[in-house]
C-alpha positions as CSV (number, residue, x, y, z in Angstrom):
1,M,-22.5,15.0,41.7
2,G,-25.4,12.6,42.0
3,A,-25.8,9.6,44.2
4,L,-22.9,7.9,45.9
5,T,-21.4,4.8,44.2
6,T,-21.3,1.5,46.0
7,A,-17.8,-0.2,45.9
8,L,-17.3,-3.9,45.7
9,V,-13.9,-5.4,46.5
10,L,-13.2,-8.9,45.4
11,A,-11.0,-10.5,48.1
12,G,-11.7,-14.2,47.8
13,K,-9.4,-17.1,47.2
14,R,-9.0,-18.0,43.5
15,D,-10.5,-21.5,43.0
16,G,-10.5,-21.8,46.8
17,A,-6.7,-22.3,46.9
18,T,-4.3,-20.4,49.0
19,D,-2.2,-18.0,46.9
20,P,1.6,-18.5,46.8
21,L,2.2,-15.0,48.1
22,A,-0.1,-15.8,51.1
23,L,1.8,-19.0,51.8
24,E,5.1,-17.1,51.7
25,A,3.8,-14.4,54.0
26,G,2.2,-17.0,56.4
27,V,-1.4,-15.7,56.0
28,T,-4.6,-17.4,55.0
29,H,-5.7,-15.0,52.2
30,K,-3.8,-13.1,49.6
31,C,-5.6,-9.9,50.6
32,L,-3.8,-10.1,54.0
33,V,-0.3,-10.2,52.5
34,P,1.5,-7.1,53.9
35,V,2.6,-4.4,51.4
36,A,4.5,-1.4,52.8
37,G,3.5,-2.3,56.4
38,Q,-0.2,-3.2,56.1
39,P,-2.4,-5.8,54.4
40,M,-3.2,-5.3,50.7
41,L,-6.9,-5.1,51.4
42,V,-6.4,-2.2,53.9
43,H,-4.7,-0.1,51.2
44,V,-7.7,-0.6,48.9
45,I,-10.3,0.1,51.6
46,D,-8.4,3.2,52.7
47,A,-8.6,4.6,49.2
48,L,-12.3,3.9,48.8
49,A,-13.2,5.2,52.3
50,A,-11.3,8.4,51.6
51,S,-13.3,9.1,48.4
52,D,-16.3,11.4,48.8
53,R,-17.8,9.6,45.7
54,I,-18.0,6.2,47.4
55,G,-20.8,5.2,49.8
56,E,-21.1,1.6,51.0
57,I,-18.1,-0.6,50.6
58,R,-18.7,-4.3,50.2
59,V,-16.0,-6.9,50.5
60,A,-16.5,-10.4,49.0
61,I,-14.4,-13.0,50.9
62,E,-15.0,-16.6,51.9
63,E,-14.7,-16.0,55.6
64,P,-16.1,-12.5,56.5
65,A,-14.8,-12.9,60.0
66,V,-11.3,-12.4,58.5
67,L,-12.2,-8.7,58.1
68,E,-13.1,-8.3,61.8
69,G,-9.6,-9.4,62.6
70,L,-8.2,-6.3,61.0
71,A,-8.2,-3.5,63.5
72,Q,-7.9,-0.9,60.7
73,L,-11.3,-1.9,59.4
74,R,-13.3,-2.2,62.6
75,G,-14.5,1.4,62.6
76,L,-15.9,1.1,59.1
77,I,-17.6,-2.2,60.0
78,T,-19.1,-0.8,63.2
79,T,-20.6,2.2,61.3
80,G,-22.0,-0.1,58.6
81,R,-20.0,1.5,55.8
82,L,-18.0,-1.6,55.2
83,V,-20.1,-4.8,54.7
84,P,-18.5,-8.2,54.5
85,V,-20.2,-10.6,52.0
86,A,-19.5,-14.3,51.7
87,A,-17.7,-15.0,48.4
88,R,-19.0,-17.8,46.2
89,L,-17.2,-20.6,44.4
90,N,-16.7,-18.5,41.2
91,L,-16.1,-14.9,40.3
92,V,-19.4,-14.2,38.7
93,D,-21.5,-15.7,41.6
94,S,-19.4,-13.7,44.0
95,V,-20.1,-10.4,42.1
96,L,-23.8,-11.2,41.9
97,A,-24.1,-12.2,45.5
98,A,-22.2,-9.1,46.7
99,A,-24.4,-6.9,44.4
100,E,-27.6,-8.2,45.9
101,G,-29.5,-5.3,47.5
102,A,-26.7,-2.9,46.7
103,A,-27.4,0.7,45.5
104,F,-26.1,1.3,42.0
105,P,-23.9,2.5,40.3
106,L,-21.4,-0.1,41.3
107,L,-17.6,0.2,41.2
108,I,-15.8,-3.2,41.3
109,T,-12.1,-3.7,42.1
110,T,-9.8,-6.3,43.6
111,A,-8.0,-6.5,46.9
112,D,-4.6,-6.6,45.2
113,N,-5.2,-3.2,43.6
114,V,-3.1,-1.6,46.4
115,L,-2.1,1.6,44.5
116,L,-5.7,2.7,44.0
117,T,-6.3,6.4,45.0
118,P,-9.3,8.6,45.6
119,S,-8.2,10.8,42.6
120,A,-8.2,7.7,40.4
121,I,-11.6,6.7,41.6
122,A,-13.0,10.2,40.8
123,E,-11.3,10.1,37.4
124,M,-13.0,6.7,36.7
125,L,-16.4,7.8,37.8
126,D,-16.2,11.1,35.8
127,G,-15.1,9.1,32.7
128,C,-18.1,6.8,33.0
129,M,-20.5,9.8,33.3
130,A,-18.8,11.6,30.4
131,Q,-19.3,8.7,28.1
132,C,-22.8,7.9,29.2
133,A,-21.7,4.4,29.8
134,D,-23.8,1.4,31.0
135,A,-20.6,-0.4,32.0
136,A,-16.9,0.6,31.9
137,V,-13.4,-0.8,32.2
138,A,-10.4,1.2,33.5
139,F,-7.2,1.3,31.4
140,T,-4.0,3.3,31.5
141,R,-1.4,4.0,28.8
142,R,1.9,2.1,28.6
143,E,3.9,5.3,29.0
144,S,1.9,6.2,32.2
145,V,2.6,2.7,33.7
146,L,6.3,3.0,33.0
147,A,6.4,6.5,34.3
148,A,5.0,5.2,37.6
149,H,7.6,2.4,37.7
150,S,9.9,1.0,35.0
151,E,9.0,-2.6,36.2
152,G,5.4,-1.9,36.9
153,Q,4.0,-4.0,34.1
154,R,5.5,-6.2,31.4
155,K,2.4,-7.0,29.3
156,F,0.2,-4.5,27.5
157,Y,-2.8,-4.6,25.1
158,R,-1.6,-3.1,21.8
159,F,-3.9,-1.1,19.7
160,S,-3.4,1.0,16.6
161,E,-3.0,4.3,18.5
162,D,-1.2,3.1,21.7
163,S,-0.7,0.3,24.2
164,Y,-2.6,0.0,27.4
165,S,-2.8,-2.0,30.6
166,N,-6.0,-3.0,32.5
167,C,-6.4,-1.5,35.9
168,N,-8.6,-4.1,37.6
169,T,-11.4,-1.6,38.0
170,Y,-14.9,-1.9,36.5
171,W,-18.1,0.1,36.8
172,M,-21.8,-0.8,36.2
173,K,-24.5,1.8,35.9
174,D,-27.4,-0.4,37.1
175,R,-28.5,-3.9,37.7
176,A,-29.1,-4.5,34.0
177,A,-25.4,-4.0,33.3
178,L,-24.7,-7.1,35.5
179,A,-25.7,-9.1,32.5
180,T,-22.1,-8.6,31.2
181,A,-20.8,-10.5,34.2
182,E,-22.7,-13.6,33.1
183,T,-20.3,-13.9,30.1
184,F,-17.5,-15.0,32.6
185,R,-19.6,-17.4,34.6
186,T,-17.4,-20.3,33.5
187,G,-14.3,-18.4,34.4
188,G,-11.2,-20.5,33.7
189,Q,-13.3,-22.9,31.6
190,F,-12.7,-20.5,28.7
191,V,-9.2,-21.9,28.6
192,K,-10.4,-25.4,28.3
193,H,-13.3,-24.5,26.0
194,P,-12.2,-21.5,23.8
195,L,-15.4,-21.6,21.7
196,R,-17.2,-20.3,24.8
197,I,-15.4,-17.0,24.7
198,V,-15.7,-16.9,20.9
199,G,-19.4,-17.2,21.4
200,A,-19.5,-14.5,24.0
201,F,-17.4,-11.9,22.2
202,G,-17.5,-12.9,18.6
203,L,-14.6,-14.3,16.6
204,T,-14.0,-11.1,14.6
205,N,-13.9,-9.0,17.8
206,L,-11.4,-11.4,19.5
207,I,-9.1,-11.5,16.5
208,R,-9.1,-7.7,16.3
209,F,-8.5,-7.4,20.0
210,R,-5.7,-10.0,20.0
211,F,-3.8,-8.4,17.2
212,G,-4.5,-4.8,18.1
213,L,-6.5,-4.0,15.0
214,G,-8.1,-0.6,15.3
215,T,-8.3,1.7,18.3
216,L,-9.2,0.9,21.9
217,A,-12.3,3.0,21.6
218,A,-13.4,1.3,18.3
219,T,-12.9,-2.1,20.0
220,F,-15.3,-1.2,22.8
221,E,-17.8,0.2,20.3
222,R,-17.9,-3.3,18.8
223,F,-18.2,-4.9,22.2
224,S,-21.1,-2.5,23.0
225,R,-22.9,-3.6,19.9
226,R,-22.4,-7.2,20.8
227,F,-23.8,-6.8,24.3
228,H,-26.5,-4.2,23.3
229,M,-25.3,-1.7,25.8
230,T,-22.6,1.1,26.0
231,I,-19.4,-0.5,27.4
232,A,-16.7,2.2,27.6
233,P,-12.9,2.2,28.3
234,V,-11.9,4.9,30.8
235,I,-8.2,6.0,30.5
236,L,-6.7,6.8,33.9
237,S,-3.8,9.2,34.1
238,D,-2.0,7.5,37.0
239,G,-0.2,4.5,35.5
240,A,0.4,3.1,39.0
241,I,-3.2,1.9,39.2
242,A,-2.4,-0.8,36.7
243,I,0.2,-2.3,39.0
244,D,-1.7,-5.0,41.0
245,V,0.2,-7.3,43.3
246,D,0.4,-10.8,41.8
247,N,3.9,-11.9,42.7
248,A,7.0,-11.0,44.6
249,R,8.2,-8.6,41.9
250,T,5.0,-6.6,41.8
251,R,4.8,-6.7,45.6
252,G,8.2,-5.0,45.7
253,V,7.2,-2.5,43.0
254,A,4.0,-1.6,44.9
255,T,6.0,-1.2,48.1
256,Q,8.4,1.2,46.4
257,V,5.5,3.3,45.0
258,L,3.7,3.5,48.3
259,E,6.9,4.5,50.1
260,Q,7.5,7.2,47.5
261,R,4.0,8.5,48.0
262,A,4.4,8.6,51.7
263,A,7.7,10.5,51.4
264,L,6.2,13.1,49.1
265,L,3.2,13.5,51.5
266,Q,5.6,14.0,54.4
267,A,7.7,16.5,52.5
268,A,4.6,18.5,51.6
269,E,3.5,18.8,55.3
């Protein structure tokens, strides 16, 4: 099975602002918004901690003391398996800071990925190994997302063979693969300066990606050539992993899925 994978959970505030869901729920951070009875972040940490493929779990958040206020996480913090890391002003610097001194490979996900499961984590890591990837991105098929919940996602990436949704889960084999993160250092500035993303990915690649020209695999082969490393898409079988909590609708969807899982588990006991 090899060495354990370090997990990094991004739980900081976007642009330092309080998320609308957090405001509505009366909490300071989006990751603290309750879903099916407990904070989003706790669902994610529970899945990572239950995986026998994951070692240390790092959480990037502006105020690490927030984690100590969650009784569900105190045991992991006390044993040293969960390590709070101060988030930086932008996404890339947060990833780089949290990865400092970490053992690779590194699995990166977000605190709103509440439907993550140990089996999906194993499927992701197995897919990375099978493709001899340097870096990888998790996707799931449109039909899988809709099978998980009819309102799970409304936007999909269309390719010649199928349509997919991103699962907010990424993997990096070693520190050299962190170079891909530098592409996004300017974050939202891509919106104001679109030539920056064109320079990073190449105009032809972006046109093909935007209009779904070719297969998903072929698209990532072109990205791999652009970045001089193997960047692979890993297709997860559980479409629920693509349902991250971004608004009241997806919060409700995630709640339903989690309650269904709990009922199935109870029925099986």
